[in-house]
N, C-alpha and C positions, 0 to 999 in steps of 0.2 A: 504494500500500500504506500502511496505517495501523496501526502497532503501536508499543508502548512498550518501553523498556529493561527494565521490570519483566517484561513478557510474554516477552521474549527470555531473560531469566534463568530464568524458570520452564521454558521449553522446553529450554534447555541443561541444566538440572539433571535433567529427566526423561530426556533422551537419555543423559547421562553415567551416571546411576544405573540406567537400564533399568527404572524403576518410577515410576509416578505417586505411589504412596503414599510411597515413600522421598523423592521430590523434595518432596512436601508437608511431610514431616517436617523435611527440611533447611532449607527456606525458611520454616518456621513459618507455613504457611497451610493452607487447606483443599484437599483433593484436587480439589474442583470448580473451584477457581481455576486449578490446573495444567491440568486438562482444558480449561477455557475458553480458556486461552492457546494450547494446542496447536490447538484447533479454529479459533480466530481466525486463527492464522498459516497453517494449512493452507488455510483458505478464501481468504485473501489471496493465497497463492502458487498456488492451484489445483492442488496435488498433495499427496499424503500424505507426511508426514514419518515416520510410524511405522506399524507393523503391531501391532495390539493383540490379544493372545491371553489369554483368561480364565485366571486362576491362573498365568500365566507372564510377566506383565509386558508391556512394550512393546519392540519392536526396530525400529531405524531402517531405513527402506527405502534402496536405493542412492542415490536422490536426497536422502533425509533425511540420510544420512551426509555428503554433500557440503555440504548446507545447514548442518548442525551445525558443521562446520569453519569455515564463514564466520561463523556466529553467534558462535562462541567467539573468533574473531579480532576481530570487531567489539566484543564485550564487553571484550576485553583492551585494545583501543585506547581505549575509552570510560573504562575505569578509569584508564589512564595520563593521559588528558586531565583527569579529575577530580583526580588527584593533583597534576598540574602547576598546575591552576587554584587548588587549595587552598594551594599553596606560594608563589604570587605574593606578593612583599613580605614573606615570613616564612620560618621554618624549614621544612625538608622535612617533609611530613606525608602519611601514606598507608600503604598496605599493600604489602609486597614478598613475593611468593610464590616460594619457593626449592625446588628439587628437590635432594636430596642422596643420593649413593650410600650405601646403608643401612649397610654395614659400617664406613664412616668416620664416620657421624653422631655416635655417642656420644662419641667423643674429639675430633672436629674442630669440631662446631658450638657447644658451650658457650662457648668464648672469643669467638666471633663474636657470639653472641646477647647476651653480657654487654657487649661493647663497644658494640653498637647501643643497648642500654638506657641505658648511661652517656652516650654521646656524642650519640645522636639518638633521644631518648625518644619523639618524636612519630611515629616510624615503627614500625609493627607488622609482625612477620615471621611468615608462615605457612609451615610446613615440610611438604614431601611427601617421603617416603623411597621408595626402590626400588632395583632393580639398575641396572647401567650402561645397559642398553637402555631401561629404563623411564624413567629421569630424562631421557634425551634425548627420548623421546616426550613427556614433560611439556612440554618446550620447543616442540616442533613443534606440539603441540595447543593451545598457549596456556595451559596449566594452570600453568606456572611462568614467571617472568620470567627466571630464570637457574637453572643447575644446577651443583652441585659434583660433579665426576666426573673420570675420567682422560682424558687427551687421546686415548688409543688408541681410545676408543669413539665418536669424533666423525667427521663427514663434512664436506664442503665447505659445507654449509648453516649450520654453526655457526662462531663464532670463539671463541678461547680465551685466557684470561689465566692464566698459570702462577702457582701459589702455592708449591709445594715439590716436590722429587723424593722419591718414596717407594720406596726400595729394598726388595726382598723380604727377609724375615727368617724365622727358624724359631722357632715357639713350642713349647717342649719342657717336659714335666712335670719338676718338681724331683725326682721319684723316679727319673728316668733319669740314670745317671751322666754322660751326654753333656751334661747341663745345666750341669755345672761347667766346661766348656770355654769359652775366650774367643770361640769362633766355630765354625761347622761348614761342611762342604762338601756339595755335592749328592751326591757319591759316598757320603759317610757317611749322609746322609739316605735315599738309595735303598735302604739295607739295613734300614731301619726302617719300621714301619707308618705310613702317612700318613692323616690326616683331611683329605679334600679339600673345599674350599669350592666347591660345585657351582652356580655362578651363570653367567649369560651372560657370555662373554669370560673369566671367571676360570678355569674349568677348563682351557680351551685354553691360557691364559697360563701357569698353573702347570705344566701338563704339558710345555709347550715349554721351560721352564727346564731340565728334565732331558733331553729328547730332543736338544737342541742339543749335549749333551755325551755322547751315546750311551748315556744312562741312561733308566730307566723307574721312576716312583714306584710303590711297593707300596701301593696304596690299600686300606685296610681299611674305611673308612667315608666316606660322602659326605653332605654336608648343605648346605642353602641358607641356613643361619643361622650367622653368625659367632659369636654367643653360644653356640650349641650346640657348634660346633667347639671353642671354648675350654673348654667344660665336658668334652668328651670328652678333650681333652689333659690337663686337670686330673685326670681319672679314670684316667689311665694307658692310654688306648686308642690312643695314637699321638701324633705331632707334627702340626702344621699349618704352612702358610706363609701369612703375611699381609704387608701393606705398611704399615699404619698401626697404631701401638701401641694396644692396648685401654686404656681408662681404669682406673686403679687396679691395674695389673699388677705394680707394684713392691712391695717390702716383704718382711720376713722370713716373713710368713704366706702369701705368694703360692704358689699351687700350680703355677706354671709360670714359665719364664724366657724372655725374648726374646733370641735369639742372632743376631748378624749372620752373614750367609752370606759366606764368605771368597772364593768364586769371583767373578771379575769379572763383574758383571751390570749391564746397562743398567737404570737406575731409571726406572719410568714417572712421568710428571708429573701431579700432581693440581692442579686449579685450577677456574676459573669458565668455564662455557660459556654463551654467549648466542647468539641467532639473529643471523646476519649481516645487515647492511643493515637493521637495525631501530633506530629512534631510541628511546632509553631515556628515561623521565621522570626528573625530578630525584631522586625517592626511590630509584630503582634505581641511578642513578649514585652517590648518596651511600653506598648499601650497598656497592657495589663499591669505592669509595674507602676505606671502613673496612677491608675485607678486605686491600687492598693495603698500607694503613698497618700492619696487624698483620703481614703478611708481611715488610715492610721492618724491623720491630722484632724479628723473629726469633720470633714467637709460635708458629709451626708447627714449629720445630725439634724440640721435645720429642716430636712425634708420630712421628718416624722412628727407625729403628735402622740405623746404618751401621757397616760394618766399619772397623777401624783401618787406617791406611795401611800398606803394606808397610814392612819395616825399611829397605829400600834407599831408599824415598821419604823416610822420616824422616831418614835420614843425609844425603841430598841437601839436605833442607830446612834442617837444622841446620848444614850446613857453611858456612864463611865464603866470601864472594865478594869 
């Protein structure tokens, strides 16, 4: 077989986008070049990678799906090889592709991206957002080198580096008298209308917080957008439960308050997921080190809302020994 990395990139783009025209646009080349790359690889392999339907784009055949996975894995390894080769004898250079759980990205990513720009300016970071299932798929498919997500959404194929515990909290409109309380309980929340964040893993997780206590949330609205959930809360349509503080939620003009939940609740762990038994190039190792440095410096503490310790615990802590 005789094909080039460039041809493989063209074929991968066509398969990922399901369109020769869109692949040509992304790769900034002609459609005929994409078609020629597909034809050449199909001829070399002696089987069809795609079914081409006029006006409906292209769809991978069963064999094509398997081949595309192998192509993506090979391109991923070649990119890592290129990054390591560029870094020999100098600073880390290259691109790190990260997946990030979408509801966390606005508050979580800016400090990391700023630290990378300041400390490792030769590394470029590309960001892919998605729900918990999607960002793990990014890892499996080779679209991301690492993903920021909760540990609960992973399986044995991934390894995990914890960054912080993200206890659930209630986001409540400042028009609600309950927003003046120092904290709330699930029993109190169950008597009010809830705006449910309806994402994979999230709905089951939030519902379980109530069902474990013999309660049921009174869901008035459901949305897949954390931004829209906050907008509904600000508009007085109910409260929502989140785990990571939204950016800019504080201040006298804020339309909602983040209240800790006083019931004892296990806090899910947010961190870095990578594929197990995969050798990471220097650029990715440098990126992970930067995240760990930020964690150890306490950079992620402001992202969480935690309940104050019980009075008995305070008394025990302050008593002389």
